N, C-alpha and C positions, 0 to 999 in steps of 0.2 A: 504493499499501499504505501510507503514511502516514496518507492520509485515513482509511483503514479503521483501523488501530490507535488514532486520535485519537476515533474513534467509538465504539471498544469501551471505552477508558478511560472515556470519559463514559457509555455505558452501567452499567458495572462500578459507577462511583459511584452512578448512580440505582437500582441491583439492591440495592445495601449500605444504602441509606436505606428502600428498601422494606421489606428484612427488619427493620429497626431499628423502624420504625411496627407492624409485624406482631408483632415481639417486644413493644413497648410496650404492646400490646392485651391479651397475656398469655391469660389464659382465654377472653377473648371473643375472640380469633381463630380461631374456629370458621366453620362453612358459614354461619352466618347473616350473618357480618361479610362472609364472601367473597362471597355473592351481591352485597352492596350494592358493593362494590370492584368487583366485573364488570359491574355494570350502571353504575355512573359513567364506569369506563374504555371502556365500550361506548359509551356517549351521547357522550364527547368525541371518541371515533373517528370515530364516524358523522356528526357535527357537521364534523370536519376532513376528511372524505372529501368531504362534500356542497361544502363550500368549494373544495376542490382540483379535484374532478372532475365538479361539478355534480350530482351523484346520491349518497344517502346508502350504497347498497349496492353492492359492487362487482360486475361482470360477467366471466362466464368463456365463452370461445370453446371450451376443451376441459374438459369435466367432469372428467377426472383430476387436473386443479391445484385444483380446488374439493375433491375427494376429500382429496388430500394436505394440505391447508391444516386440513382440518375434523379430520383424524387428529391433526394437529401441535396444533391447538388443544383436543382432548380429553385427550390423551397431556401436553403440556407445560404447560397450566393446570389442567384439573383434578385430575389423577393428581398432576402437580407440586405443587401445592396441599396437597392429601390429605396428601402427604409431609412436605411442609414444616411445615404447623401441627401434624403430630403430633411432629416432632423438635425445634421450637423448645423447646416447654415441658421438655423430657427432657434436652436436651444445650445449649441456648443457642444464639443468634445466630452465635458466634464459631468454635464447632466446627461449626456447619451448613453455613457458607458455607468453612471450611477444606475439609471433605468434599466438596464440591462440586469442588475442582481434580481430582479423581479422573474428573471430565467431560471433562478435557484429554485422558487416554489413551483414554478410551471415544471420544472425538470424532476423534482421529487415526486409531484403528482403523477407525472407520466411513468416513471419508474414502477411506482406502487400499483398504479391501475394497470399497466400493460406488461411489464415484465418480473412484477412479484417483487421487486424490492422494496425490502420494509424500511420503515419511518421510526425511531425512537420517538416515545411519547413528547419528550421535552422538544424535539423537533417543531413540532408546532408553535412552542414558544418562540424558537430562533427565526421560525418564517415571518412571524409576527414582527420581531425585531429588525428583519431585512426591510420590510414593508414600512414600517413607522420612521426608518432612517431615510428612506425614500421620500416619503411624504413631509417628513422635517426639512430636507433640503430643497425640496419644491417649494413649498411656502415660504421658506424663508428668501426666495427671489423675487425682488420686490420688480415689478414691471409697470408699465404706463399701461393704460387703458385700452389704448390701440395695440399695444405689443402683447396682451393677454390670448389671442385670438392664434399668434405665432407659438407662444409658449404651449398652448393646449395641441396646437397640431404636431409640434414637437414632441410632446408628450405621447402622443398617440402613436406616432411614427416608431419611436423607441420602443413602445411597448411591442409594437407589431414586430419589430425586429428581434425582439426577446422571444417572442412566440414562433418566430423564424427559426431560430437558431435552437430553441428546445425541440421542435419537432425535426427538425434535420439532423441533429444529434441523437434522438430515438431510431431513425430511419437508418441512420449508419451504425448504429450498434447491432441491428438486427443483422446486417452483413458482417459486421466483425465477429459477432459470436457463431457466425457459421464456417469462420475460417479464412475469410479473406483478411489480406495483410492490410495495416495500415495505411502501407504506398500505395497499393493497388487500389484501397478503398479511395484515397485521396486523387489518383489520378483520372480514377472514372468519375468522379463527382466533378472535378475540373473539367473533363471533356463536354460534359452535358451542360455546364454551367457556362461554358466559354460558347457554346451555338446558341443558349438560351439569351445571354446577353445579345450577340449579334442580333438575333433573331427581334428582340425587343426594341435594340436600336434603329433596326432598319423602319420597323413599324412607327417609331417615335418620329423618324424622320427630321425634317428642318427644327422640330420641339426641341430637340436635344439641346442645343444652344452655342455649343464649343465645337469650333473647327479643328482638325489637325494643324493649321496653319497658326492658329491662336495659340498654341504650345509653345512655349520658350524651352531653353536648355534646362533651365532650374525645374522645370514643370517635368520633364522627362527624367530628371534625376528622382525627383519623387514619385512618379508612378513607378520608376524602375523598384526604387527601395520598398514602396508600398506592396508591391507584387512580391518579392522575396521575403519580406518578413511575414506578412500575414497570411496570404492563401499558400505558401510554399512551407515556410519554417513552421509558423505557428502552429497550422491545420495538422501537420505531420506529429508535432508534439503533442496536442490534446487527443489525435486519433490513438497515438501510441499509448497514452495513460489510459484510456479506456481498457485496455488488456489486463489493468491491474485494479483500477478503482470502477464504483459504480457509477452510473450516468447521473446520479443526484450529486455526489464527490466532486465529479469531476466538474459539472456546471459551478459549485460552489466554490473551488478552488479559483476558477478562470475569473471570478468577479473580484478578485484582488485589483483589477484594473483601475477601478474609480480611484483608490487609494494613489497610485501611481500618477494618475492623472491630475490629483491635485497638485503636485509639485510641478508636473509639466505646463501646466494651466497658469501657474504662477509665474514660471521661468520663461516660458516660449511666449505667452500671449499676455502676459502682466496682468491676468485677470486679479481683483481684489476676491480673496477668498474670506468669508466672515466665519468667526469661531461655529456658529451655527451650523453653517455647511460642513465645516470640518467634524462636528459632532454627529449630523446626521450620516455621514460618508463613513465613519467609523463604526457608526451603529450597524448600518446596513452591513458592512463589510464582516463585522464582528458576529452578526448573524449566519452569513454564510461558513465562516471558519469553524464555529460551533455545530453547524449544521453537517461538516465535512466530519468532524470529531465525534457525531454523536453514533 
């Protein structure tokens, strides 16, 4: 279990840095940039899979595992990225990651209801801690009347992101329990996700807003780093962790990201972090850690 927790902490750090790069892209973090993030990530994964297994594409004896991973890629990556890039400019990376701690409660419920994973009675108290911390941090954010709609919309998109990640993890674990390796699972998800992103972008057409010609050299650097740190390294670490720990514990440990983002938001974005916001974040994260240990 210690190995799984260490892997998820490393993955949480990677997800935090990935979110930071997307936030730094600002208005350019739309589907034009997302297409290239997935292309770079997919190319890297295919190369790694070729080196490790001698072939770029995974093979499956049972079609159901391919379908599980395909659905996981579309839900977790495509729909998840839609929700994230919509929420980031509205409420910022700190609140987006904090609201993702709601995924802990969702994942524990999914693990209990479908996979039969048990929850200690004290776990319900810890879930309340998580939700109370989120509420505390949100209520502390003072906004003008005209900005309240943006705050509400950003919160809804972030909760949708949490739901997508929970469902995506559940579907992935169904394949992992069938003996699919984490690297093959991740590569398969990225194949489906990349196709899904390009179809979505083609359907959106001119409404995407950012053209390739608009991207500058520093934008391409952020896109490359976001691809390698997020969909490549962090996802591989979190998938490998599922071999050692339960779905709920993995989701809980990944929610350390808001604590890391507290420091990054202060350093990079010069955001003023109020004591109540820190308290709410620590309360929410403490709930996730206690859930992991229960």
